[in-house]
C-alpha distance (Angstrom), angle and dihedral (degrees) to the residues before:
residue distance angle dihedral
M1 . . .
A2 3.81 . .
N3 3.79 106.3 .
I4 3.81 103.5 -162.0
L5 3.80 114.3 -157.4
P6 3.84 116.0 -165.4
F7 3.79 107.1 -141.5
H8 3.80 145.1 -169.9
G9 3.79 98.3 -97.2
T10 3.78 120.4 -149.7
L11 3.80 111.7 -137.4
Y12 3.78 137.5 172.9
S13 3.78 116.9 -95.9
Q14 3.78 105.0 -125.9
E15 3.82 89.5 -159.6
V16 3.81 88.7 63.0
V17 3.83 105.3 33.3
G18 3.82 99.7 30.2
D19 3.81 120.0 -150.6
I20 3.83 109.3 32.6
R21 3.79 89.5 -147.4
N22 3.80 89.1 71.5
V23 3.81 96.2 55.7
V24 3.82 104.6 41.9
A25 3.81 125.8 78.5
P26 3.81 141.8 -168.1
P27 3.82 118.1 -96.0
Y28 3.80 111.4 -65.5
D29 3.81 94.6 -116.7
V30 3.83 94.0 62.9
I31 3.81 94.6 48.8
D32 3.79 116.2 99.9
A33 3.81 125.0 -159.1
E34 3.80 94.0 -92.5
A35 3.80 93.4 50.6
Q36 3.80 90.3 45.4
K37 3.80 91.4 57.9
A38 3.81 92.0 43.7
L39 3.80 91.9 53.6
H40 3.81 91.1 48.9
A41 3.80 89.2 53.3
R42 3.78 93.9 44.8
H43 3.80 98.9 72.7
Q44 3.78 136.6 -8.0
N45 3.81 89.3 -127.5
N46 3.79 98.8 44.3
V47 3.81 110.1 140.5
I48 3.81 90.2 -126.7
R49 3.82 86.3 80.6
L50 3.80 87.6 63.9
E51 3.79 101.5 34.1
L52 3.82 102.0 37.6
G53 3.78 112.3 8.2
L54 3.78 124.1 -175.6
D55 3.78 119.9 -101.0
Q56 3.81 117.7 -121.7
P57 3.85 128.2 -150.3
E58 3.81 91.9 -119.9
D59 3.82 94.9 51.6
G60 3.78 118.4 134.5
P61 3.82 140.9 152.4
S62 3.81 94.0 -66.9
G63 3.78 97.8 40.6
N64 3.80 124.7 34.3
R65 3.78 142.4 117.3
Y66 3.81 91.4 -71.4
T67 3.81 94.9 53.2
R68 3.81 89.9 43.4
A69 3.81 89.2 53.5
A70 3.81 91.2 51.7
G71 3.79 91.1 49.0
L72 3.79 92.6 49.1
L73 3.80 91.4 48.3
R74 3.81 91.0 54.4
D75 3.80 91.2 45.2
W76 3.81 95.2 48.6
L77 3.80 91.1 49.1
A78 3.79 91.8 47.8
H79 3.81 94.4 49.4
G80 3.80 97.5 41.4
A81 3.81 102.7 -109.0
L82 3.81 85.0 119.0
R83 3.79 123.2 34.6
R84 3.78 130.1 -169.8
D85 3.80 115.2 -135.3
P86 3.81 111.6 -115.6
E87 3.81 93.9 -139.8
P88 3.82 130.0 49.4
A89 3.78 114.0 -106.4
I90 3.76 146.7 158.4
Y91 3.80 117.3 -125.8
P92 3.82 120.6 -137.0
Y93 3.80 109.8 -147.4
R94 3.79 130.7 -167.3
I95 3.78 129.6 -173.8
E96 3.80 118.9 -165.7
Y97 3.79 107.1 -163.8
L98 3.77 146.2 162.2
V99 3.79 115.6 -112.2
P100 3.83 107.8 -120.8
S101 3.79 120.0 -107.1
G102 3.76 114.1 -88.8
E103 3.77 94.1 53.2
P104 3.82 116.8 112.3
V105 3.80 90.3 -108.2
A106 3.80 121.2 23.9
D107 3.78 96.4 -151.6
R108 3.78 139.2 137.4
R109 3.78 118.1 -92.6
V110 3.80 136.0 177.8
L111 3.79 122.5 -134.4
K112 3.81 111.9 -157.1
G113 3.78 125.0 -163.3
F114 3.76 143.9 124.1
L115 3.79 136.2 -115.8
S116 3.78 120.6 -131.3
V117 3.77 142.0 136.9
M118 3.81 115.7 -96.5
E119 3.78 127.2 -159.7
L120 3.80 107.4 -108.4
A121 3.79 116.9 -110.1
E122 3.78 126.6 -169.4
F123 3.80 118.6 -116.7
G124 3.79 112.1 -100.8
T125 3.80 94.3 41.2
G126 3.80 93.4 99.1
R127 3.79 90.9 -117.5
I128 3.80 101.5 95.1
F129 3.79 131.5 17.6
P130 3.81 129.1 -159.3
H131 3.78 121.1 -156.1
E132 3.81 105.1 -171.4
N133 3.78 136.1 57.9
T134 3.80 119.1 -115.2
R135 3.80 134.6 -142.4
S136 3.78 125.0 -128.0
A137 3.83 98.4 -133.3
A138 3.80 93.2 60.7
K139 3.82 91.9 47.0
T140 3.81 91.8 50.8
D141 3.80 90.3 53.3
R142 3.81 93.8 47.7
L143 3.81 92.1 46.6
R144 3.81 92.5 53.7
L145 3.81 89.7 51.1
L146 3.81 92.8 47.6
E147 3.81 93.6 46.8
T148 3.80 92.1 49.3
C149 3.82 101.1 40.9
R150 3.81 101.6 26.9
A151 3.79 91.3 -147.3
N152 3.80 142.4 104.5
F153 3.80 107.6 -130.2
S154 3.81 96.2 176.1
P155 3.81 131.2 36.2
I156 3.77 126.5 -117.8
F157 3.81 109.0 -124.5
S158 3.82 112.3 -126.2
L159 3.80 134.5 173.8
F160 3.79 132.8 -147.7
S161 3.78 133.7 -178.8
D162 3.82 115.9 -106.9
P163 3.83 106.1 158.3
E164 3.81 93.5 165.4
G165 3.80 92.1 48.6
T166 3.80 91.9 -125.4
V167 3.80 95.6 147.5
A168 3.80 94.0 42.9
H169 3.82 91.2 50.4
L170 3.79 91.7 49.1
I171 3.79 91.5 52.5
D172 3.80 95.0 43.0
K173 3.79 93.2 54.6
S174 3.82 91.5 46.9
V175 3.80 100.8 56.1
N176 3.76 133.1 64.7
V177 3.78 98.8 -123.4
E178 3.80 91.0 -163.3
K179 3.81 93.6 57.4
P180 3.79 112.1 49.5
R181 3.77 117.7 174.2
V182 3.80 90.6 -132.4
D183 3.81 124.9 24.2
F184 3.81 124.0 165.0
L185 3.80 145.8 128.5
D186 3.80 118.4 -112.0
D187 3.81 125.9 -143.6
S188 3.83 91.0 -82.4
G189 3.79 92.5 52.7
F190 3.81 92.5 -106.6
R191 3.80 114.9 146.5
H192 3.82 117.3 -130.3
Q193 3.80 119.9 -166.1
L194 3.80 127.2 -179.2
W195 3.80 132.2 -173.3
A196 3.81 134.5 176.4
I197 3.82 126.7 -133.6
R198 3.81 114.1 -160.2
Q199 3.82 103.9 158.6
R200 3.79 105.9 121.2
D201 3.80 95.5 -144.9
V202 3.81 91.3 52.7
L203 3.80 92.1 46.3
Q204 3.79 90.4 50.8
E205 3.81 91.6 48.3
L206 3.80 91.4 49.0
A207 3.80 92.3 48.4
A208 3.80 90.2 50.2
A209 3.81 91.7 49.9
M210 3.82 91.4 51.0
K211 3.82 96.1 42.2
P212 3.83 98.5 88.1
K213 3.80 95.5 40.2
P214 3.82 121.1 104.9
L215 3.81 114.1 -141.5
F216 3.79 130.5 -134.8
I217 3.79 118.6 -154.6
A218 3.79 110.4 -128.2
D219 3.81 98.8 174.2
G220 3.77 132.2 0.0
H221 3.80 104.7 53.8
H222 3.82 91.6 146.9
R223 3.80 92.4 50.8
Y224 3.80 93.2 46.6
E225 3.79 93.5 50.7
T226 3.80 88.6 45.5
A227 3.82 90.3 53.2
L228 3.81 89.6 52.4
T229 3.81 90.7 50.7
Y230 3.80 91.5 47.6
R231 3.80 91.4 51.5
R232 3.80 90.8 52.8
L233 3.81 91.0 49.8
R234 3.81 93.6 48.0
R235 3.79 91.6 48.5
Q236 3.81 89.2 53.3
Q237 3.80 90.4 48.8
T238 3.80 96.3 46.0
G239 3.79 100.0 32.6
L240 3.82 88.3 -134.0
E241 3.80 125.1 136.4
T242 3.81 134.1 -170.1
S243 3.81 89.7 -89.1
D244 3.81 88.1 64.5
G245 3.82 90.7 63.5
L246 3.80 132.4 -91.5
Q247 3.79 115.7 -55.2
P248 3.82 126.2 -158.3
Y249 3.82 90.6 -103.9
D250 3.82 90.3 56.7
G251 3.80 90.7 76.7
V252 3.79 138.2 56.6
L253 3.81 133.0 -159.0
M254 3.80 114.4 -104.4
L255 3.77 142.2 175.5
F256 3.80 108.9 -139.7
A257 3.81 119.8 -156.6
S258 3.78 133.6 167.6
L259 3.80 122.4 -104.5
E260 3.80 87.0 -139.6
D261 3.81 94.9 53.1
P262 3.84 107.4 122.6
G263 3.80 86.8 -149.3
L264 3.81 92.0 67.7
T265 3.81 113.2 101.5
I266 3.80 131.6 -176.1
L267 3.78 115.7 -160.2
P268 3.80 124.5 -157.4
T269 3.79 120.6 -105.2
H270 3.80 107.6 -140.3
R271 3.81 121.7 -157.1
L272 3.81 121.6 -126.0
L273 3.82 113.5 -164.6
N274 3.80 120.9 -152.2
Q275 3.79 98.4 -171.2
P276 3.83 132.0 78.4
V277 3.80 116.6 -80.4
P278 3.83 133.1 -170.1
T279 3.79 123.8 -89.0
V280 3.79 121.0 -90.3
A281 3.81 90.0 -104.0
E282 3.82 91.6 53.4
I283 3.79 92.1 46.6
K284 3.80 91.0 51.0
D285 3.82 90.5 50.9
R286 3.80 91.3 51.4
L287 3.80 96.7 45.2
R288 3.81 107.5 31.5
D289 3.83 94.3 94.4
R290 3.82 90.8 57.1
F291 3.81 103.9 30.0
E292 3.76 138.4 45.0
I293 3.80 103.3 -128.2
E294 3.79 125.7 -151.4
E295 3.78 119.9 -177.8
V296 3.80 117.7 -155.6
P297 3.84 109.6 -165.0
F298 3.78 121.8 -162.5
T299 3.79 143.8 177.3
G300 3.76 129.0 -144.1
N301 3.80 88.0 -88.5
T302 3.81 96.8 47.5
E303 3.84 101.6 38.6
V304 3.81 93.9 99.8
E305 3.80 91.7 52.8
A306 3.82 91.9 46.0
R307 3.79 91.0 49.4
R308 3.80 91.7 51.2
H309 3.81 90.8 48.5
V310 3.81 94.1 49.5
L311 3.80 95.0 46.5
G312 3.80 92.5 45.7
T313 3.80 92.5 48.0
L314 3.80 90.8 46.5
R315 3.81 91.3 56.2
E316 3.82 94.8 41.8
R317 3.80 97.2 48.6
G318 3.78 91.0 41.1
Q319 3.80 89.0 70.4
T320 3.81 90.5 71.3
G321 3.80 105.2 28.8
P322 3.80 148.1 -13.0
V323 3.82 113.2 -58.5
F324 3.80 130.6 164.5
G325 3.78 138.7 -170.0
L326 3.79 124.6 -135.2
A327 3.81 130.7 -165.5
L328 3.80 127.0 176.5
R329 3.79 129.9 -159.9
G330 3.81 111.6 -99.5
V331 3.81 94.6 8.9
Q332 3.80 116.9 119.8
A333 3.78 94.8 -147.4
Y334 3.78 140.1 70.2
V335 3.80 120.2 -140.8
L336 3.79 130.0 -145.9
L337 3.82 117.6 -155.3
S338 3.83 115.3 -164.1
L339 3.79 117.1 -176.1
R340 3.80 108.6 -120.1
P341 3.84 112.0 -110.9
E342 3.79 92.1 -125.1
R343 3.80 89.4 55.4
R344 3.79 96.9 54.2
S345 3.79 93.1 83.8
C346 3.82 88.6 57.1
T347 3.81 95.9 59.8
G348 3.81 93.7 87.2
T349 3.76 139.9 -85.9
S350 3.81 101.5 -103.6
A351 3.79 126.3 86.9
R352 3.80 88.4 -117.8
D353 3.81 94.3 53.1
R354 3.80 91.8 52.7
L355 3.80 94.2 56.7
D356 3.79 117.6 111.3
V357 3.79 89.9 -127.0
S358 3.82 91.2 53.8
I359 3.81 91.5 49.7
L360 3.80 88.7 48.6
H361 3.80 92.1 54.7
T362 3.80 98.1 41.8
Q363 3.79 101.4 38.5
I364 3.81 108.9 23.5
L365 3.80 108.7 27.2
S366 3.79 89.6 47.5
A367 3.81 88.9 56.6
L368 3.80 93.9 47.0
T369 3.79 98.5 47.7
A370 3.79 131.4 42.8
T371 3.80 90.9 -141.1
D372 3.77 134.2 20.3
P373 3.83 104.5 -78.3
G374 3.76 113.3 -113.2
E375 3.79 124.0 -120.3
D376 3.81 92.3 -95.9
A377 3.81 92.2 51.7
V378 3.81 95.2 62.1
L379 3.79 127.4 60.8
Y380 3.79 126.7 -178.0
T381 3.78 136.7 -141.3
K382 3.80 134.5 170.8
D383 3.81 91.6 -155.6
D384 3.82 116.7 95.6
D385 3.79 95.1 -157.5
E386 3.80 94.0 45.2
A387 3.80 88.8 53.3
L388 3.80 95.4 50.7
D389 3.80 93.2 40.3
S390 3.81 89.3 57.1
V391 3.81 92.2 65.6
R392 3.79 93.2 38.6
Q393 3.81 89.5 54.3
G394 3.81 94.4 41.6
T395 3.82 97.5 -116.5
A396 3.82 91.7 119.2
E397 3.80 131.4 37.2
A398 3.79 94.5 -144.7
V399 3.78 141.1 -4.2
L400 3.78 128.3 -149.6
L401 3.81 114.6 -159.4
L402 3.81 121.3 -153.0
N403 3.75 136.9 -172.9
P404 3.80 115.7 -118.8
T405 3.79 118.6 -90.0
K406 3.80 111.7 -107.3
V407 3.81 120.8 -117.0
S408 3.81 89.1 -123.6
E409 3.81 90.0 55.7
V410 3.80 91.8 52.2
Q411 3.78 89.3 50.3
A412 3.82 92.5 48.7
V413 3.81 94.0 49.7
A414 3.79 93.4 46.4
A415 3.82 94.2 45.7
A416 3.81 89.7 51.4
G417 3.80 89.9 56.3
E418 3.80 92.7 -114.5
R419 3.80 131.6 130.6
M420 3.79 127.0 -133.9
P421 3.80 122.8 -129.0
H422 3.79 115.5 -88.4
K423 3.82 114.6 -72.9
S424 3.80 96.3 12.0
T425 3.79 98.4 141.3
Y426 3.77 139.2 32.0
F427 3.78 109.6 -167.4
F428 3.78 112.7 -156.0
P429 2.95 138.3 -118.5
K430 3.80 104.0 26.0
P431 3.81 120.3 -139.6
L432 3.79 111.4 -116.3
T433 3.78 123.3 -110.4
G434 3.79 115.3 -122.0
L435 3.80 102.3 27.1
V436 3.81 90.8 107.5
M437 3.82 125.2 1.0
N438 3.77 132.0 -165.7
V439 3.80 107.9 -137.3
F440 3.79 112.4 -175.4
E441 3.78 122.0 -127.0
E442 3.80 106.2 -154.0
């Protein structure tokens, strides 16, 4: 099902660009405008100039951030800032990171995976499963970049089941752990290590081990759908089909990680509302038949203790059933909403309906707002303290706290052919953009 294609990776030359930390970037969809400008200023070869260039006032059809990215890519390859590996390889990748505060245990974990190109497969074939809906504006942007540059600068993050650890063992025995090709600490203090495996027998064994495994997209739905669209367009332009042999546009760059990897973390995605909501008394009247409601009052001196209690209770109770936190601007109390046990059978029969985030949207948001809040009325954060601080500081009208979606729930929704509500998961940590790129040779 997963057709792994070892490829000639394009990597930065550390002799030319210096410290790799200065030229890589987070995934484009977590970079805000301020970070975008900072990355541009950080280094003349930072990958942000390829992946998410700055718009200019004089931009037009013949000159824009997409054409500038293509020009820079050609220039960096010509002058040695980027170099294409002479032999096909797959690239084992490890991220040692600190779990963000708010998790039950703030400890260090290691996410293990590998980077490779995978032959594209259409959804519905049983080979690859999405779990989130996508938006057209983001896909239009990614398609213009792909058409112009003909390269994947950042990997799609996918998951596969490997309960025996067969793939991990194969990779571990094939790399010299003491001699990674890339090894550095990013701005958060996370350690990124990269190796390359080129031995043909190992590559064949790895491809065979991955072949029967279905894949679940963790991050990168927009880029995957864009790659499918690009393949269709290129086939129309070239008149070639799969029977004519695999073409560069038939594959896409991916990070593959195991569902069973203890280093895989999903963070919650809290909702920040920027529109008026009812009072606590009104909310309690509307929700008391469906939720057990606990109000946790506080003063300026006891807010920290109340916050710790609410967040701890949210995580603890979330192990056995849906529970949510609520905070309102100007209200000196936090509220815990636990779905009543007798109501759990009424949430729906599908895997999607049973998700906490689905229950939040259908049973709580509908009670807080007269109409479905528009895209501009809801903001998102994975950080517990940032969420609660927003109402304390008056930058949000209300905050709804969630527990993180479980990996098994993502797998169940995807396998059922369903899609989660927007912003249902935040897989952590994110693979960096620019460590290894897939530049097409057509």
